[in-house]
C-alpha positions as MATLAB code, in Angstrom:
seq = 'MKSISIILIQFLFLSTLILAQEKPNGNMRAWYEIGEEASIDSSIIDLKSDQLYFQFNTDEKAKNLESLGFGWTDDNPESHFVAYLVNTTDSVFNSRLQDGSLLMIQEALNENGRWSPIEYWVRSGCGNSYFRSLNLEPGQQVMIPIKKYQGSYKTKMRLKLQTSKGIIYSETFEGSVEVSQFKRSTETVYGILYHGPANYLELW';
ca = [
     -35.707  -15.334  -22.099;
     -32.821  -13.798  -24.147;
     -32.356  -10.962  -21.735;
     -32.460  -13.228  -18.746;
     -29.658  -14.994  -19.965;
     -27.668  -11.776  -20.434;
     -28.306  -10.894  -16.939;
     -27.391  -14.520  -15.425;
     -23.935  -14.086  -17.531;
     -23.351  -10.612  -15.946;
     -24.065  -11.844  -12.334;
     -21.655  -14.975  -12.979;
     -18.660  -12.542  -14.241;
     -19.509  -10.271  -11.363;
     -19.609  -12.949   -8.712;
     -16.240  -14.430  -10.471;
     -14.519  -11.083   -9.995;
     -15.860  -10.461   -6.519;
     -14.603  -13.865   -5.478;
     -11.297  -13.077   -6.783;
     -10.566  -10.217   -5.014;
     -11.778  -11.793   -1.922;
      -9.557  -14.826   -2.390;
      -6.414  -13.570   -4.296;
      -4.177  -16.143   -6.003;
      -0.678  -14.459   -5.766;
       0.508  -11.623   -4.884;
      -1.290   -8.123   -5.555;
      -0.404   -4.861   -7.179;
       0.802   -2.329   -4.686;
      -0.156    1.473   -4.767;
       0.000    3.962   -1.080;
      -0.712    7.169   -2.336;
      -0.087    9.754    0.565;
      -2.007   12.911    1.940;
      -0.194   16.060    2.697;
       2.369   16.801    5.222;
       1.309   18.373    8.622;
       2.468   19.339   11.419;
       2.445   16.073   14.216;
      -0.991   15.803   15.663;
      -0.162   14.402   19.350;
      -3.785   13.539   19.989;
      -3.704   10.595   17.224;
       0.250   10.220   17.677;
       2.496    8.501   19.939;
       5.406   10.467   20.164;
       8.854    8.853   19.935;
      12.035   10.846   20.457;
      14.176   11.434   17.186;
      12.735    8.709   14.915;
      11.209    8.539   12.024;
       8.355    5.544   11.890;
       5.443    4.415   10.901;
       2.529    4.314   13.248;
      -0.656    2.160   12.252;
      -4.252    2.906   13.410;
      -5.895   -0.396   12.188;
      -9.106    0.306   13.580;
      -9.387    3.173   12.101;
     -10.944    3.575    8.522;
      -9.193    5.489    5.790;
     -12.459    7.946    4.706;
     -12.918   11.608    3.331;
      -9.425   11.068    1.627;
     -10.443   13.704   -1.155;
     -10.627   16.542    0.956;
      -7.759   15.600    2.220;
      -5.923   15.956   -0.724;
      -5.925   12.569   -2.418;
      -6.158   12.707   -6.116;
      -6.371    9.132   -7.360;
      -7.054    6.600   -4.214;
     -11.029    5.803   -4.010;
     -12.722    8.709   -1.442;
     -13.964    6.229    1.354;
     -11.825    3.092    0.148;
     -12.842   -0.115    1.816;
     -10.744   -2.366    3.483;
      -8.082    0.150    4.138;
      -6.973    1.352    7.606;
      -4.525    4.151    8.666;
      -1.485    4.790    9.002;
       1.174    7.756    9.414;
       4.744    8.124    8.724;
       6.175   10.278   11.119;
       9.086   12.439   11.626;
      10.614   13.151   14.943;
      14.280   13.413   13.938;
      16.076   17.149   12.979;
      16.497   16.399    9.411;
      14.203   16.454    6.892;
      13.083   13.252    5.010;
      12.731   12.638    1.646;
      11.192   10.331   -0.517;
      10.391    9.642   -4.411;
       6.840    9.133   -5.124;
       5.439    7.530   -8.707;
       2.360    9.032   -9.392;
       1.491   10.539   -5.970;
       2.426    6.977   -4.186;
       5.294    6.049   -1.811;
       7.366    3.109   -3.457;
       6.352    0.638   -1.046;
       5.084   -3.069   -0.218;
       3.482   -5.247    2.181;
       5.088   -8.100    3.640;
       4.199  -11.154    5.759;
       5.488  -13.880    7.880;
       5.326  -17.190    5.488;
       4.624  -20.480    6.882;
       8.097  -20.963    7.334;
       8.559  -17.652    9.696;
      10.640  -15.913    6.699;
       9.198  -12.451    5.206;
       7.866  -12.628    2.155;
       5.831  -10.055   -0.370;
       2.456  -10.270   -0.668;
       2.595   -7.227   -3.092;
       4.574   -5.952   -5.972;
       5.649   -2.953   -7.636;
       4.957   -1.906  -11.113;
       7.529    1.111  -12.507;
       5.652    3.786  -14.755;
       7.457    4.744  -17.781;
       6.605    8.018  -17.854;
       8.948   11.019  -16.336;
       6.073   13.058  -15.390;
       5.229   10.205  -12.709;
       8.087   11.405  -10.383;
       7.663   15.206  -10.604;
       6.535   14.956   -6.732;
       8.404   13.648   -4.045;
       7.612   13.676   -0.036;
       9.283   15.926    2.005;
       8.668   15.433    5.715;
      10.123   18.138    7.456;
      10.899   17.373   11.343;
       7.698   17.422   13.440;
       5.605   16.361   10.627;
       3.537   13.690    9.811;
       2.052   12.469    6.780;
      -1.227    9.755    6.356;
      -1.195    6.622    4.287;
      -4.323    4.359    3.701;
      -3.106    0.858    4.010;
      -5.135   -2.317    2.231;
      -5.924   -4.364    5.019;
      -6.001   -8.079    3.594;
      -8.340  -10.760    5.402;
      -7.523  -14.546    5.054;
      -7.234  -17.584    6.745;
      -3.785  -17.284    7.846;
      -3.086  -15.042   10.579;
       0.395  -13.625   11.024;
       2.465  -10.631   11.133;
       2.772   -7.941    8.451;
       5.058   -5.032    7.755;
       5.864   -2.399    5.490;
       8.824   -2.563    2.808;
       9.780    1.652    2.032;
      12.194    2.224   -0.580;
      13.981    5.506   -0.395;
      17.087    6.589   -1.949;
      19.172    5.894    1.032;
      18.134    2.152    0.929;
      14.863    0.346    2.103;
      13.140    1.294    5.463;
      11.077   -1.859    7.291;
       8.130   -0.336    9.540;
       7.464   -2.286   12.984;
       4.685   -5.289   12.544;
       1.176   -5.105   12.335;
      -1.272   -7.912   12.672;
      -3.103   -9.176   10.002;
      -4.197  -12.196    8.154;
      -3.794  -13.215    4.200;
      -4.682  -16.381    2.181;
      -1.565  -18.416    1.817;
      -1.870  -18.218   -1.886;
      -0.819  -14.099   -1.777;
       2.635  -15.550   -1.103;
       2.634  -16.730   -4.902;
       5.019  -14.282   -6.534;
       4.024  -12.813  -10.121;
       6.052  -13.954  -12.431;
       4.126  -12.049  -15.274;
       5.400   -9.210  -17.196;
       2.669   -6.075  -16.839;
       2.479   -4.279  -20.300;
       0.630   -0.813  -20.517;
       1.118    2.594  -21.936;
       2.168    3.748  -18.333;
       3.082    1.091  -16.398;
       5.032   -1.862  -17.766;
       7.864   -4.330  -16.509;
       8.491   -7.004  -14.628;
       7.040   -6.977  -10.780;
       9.169   -5.302   -8.701;
       9.724   -6.290   -4.968;
      11.953   -3.072   -4.346;
      14.811   -5.180   -4.258;
      16.641   -3.619   -7.249;
      15.592   -0.119   -9.048;
];
């Protein structure tokens, strides 16, 4: 009888955890590890002249990431689609990374028609977290798995990327979220590596 009670408690705990993941109450923590820089593949990229831009392949699931040079993201993450950052300008695009991830969050149009973050960023207190940077040469692309949210509120979404030269916004893409995700996080993260208040890439 005792073992049945333990199993039931474990089941209820996992069910609660899964439900919390499916219906988030507030902003979610962002993480956008990138792959290796590579020459533009014109078979999958719609070329635009002299631009730095994101291309979203929302129907393409991210998979086999370990073989593509990813070290921290799950090999076949559930609910992630593929995006590419493409450079067709004549200049190298540089961007700081934190533990291999772009400093980037997702935003969505809220019920008042205003852009509002649905994710937040947390800074690392370790200097080694910033040893690598993105150096995207002209004619190169880099692949980024993007979290695909699903909710009852259909809206337009975009990426907000912080660089040393300022903020870059992507073009919009269609998506859906729970309205509760517009609730900003007010809790401070306390950890050995990551700590501090929720950062919306407004100040750094």
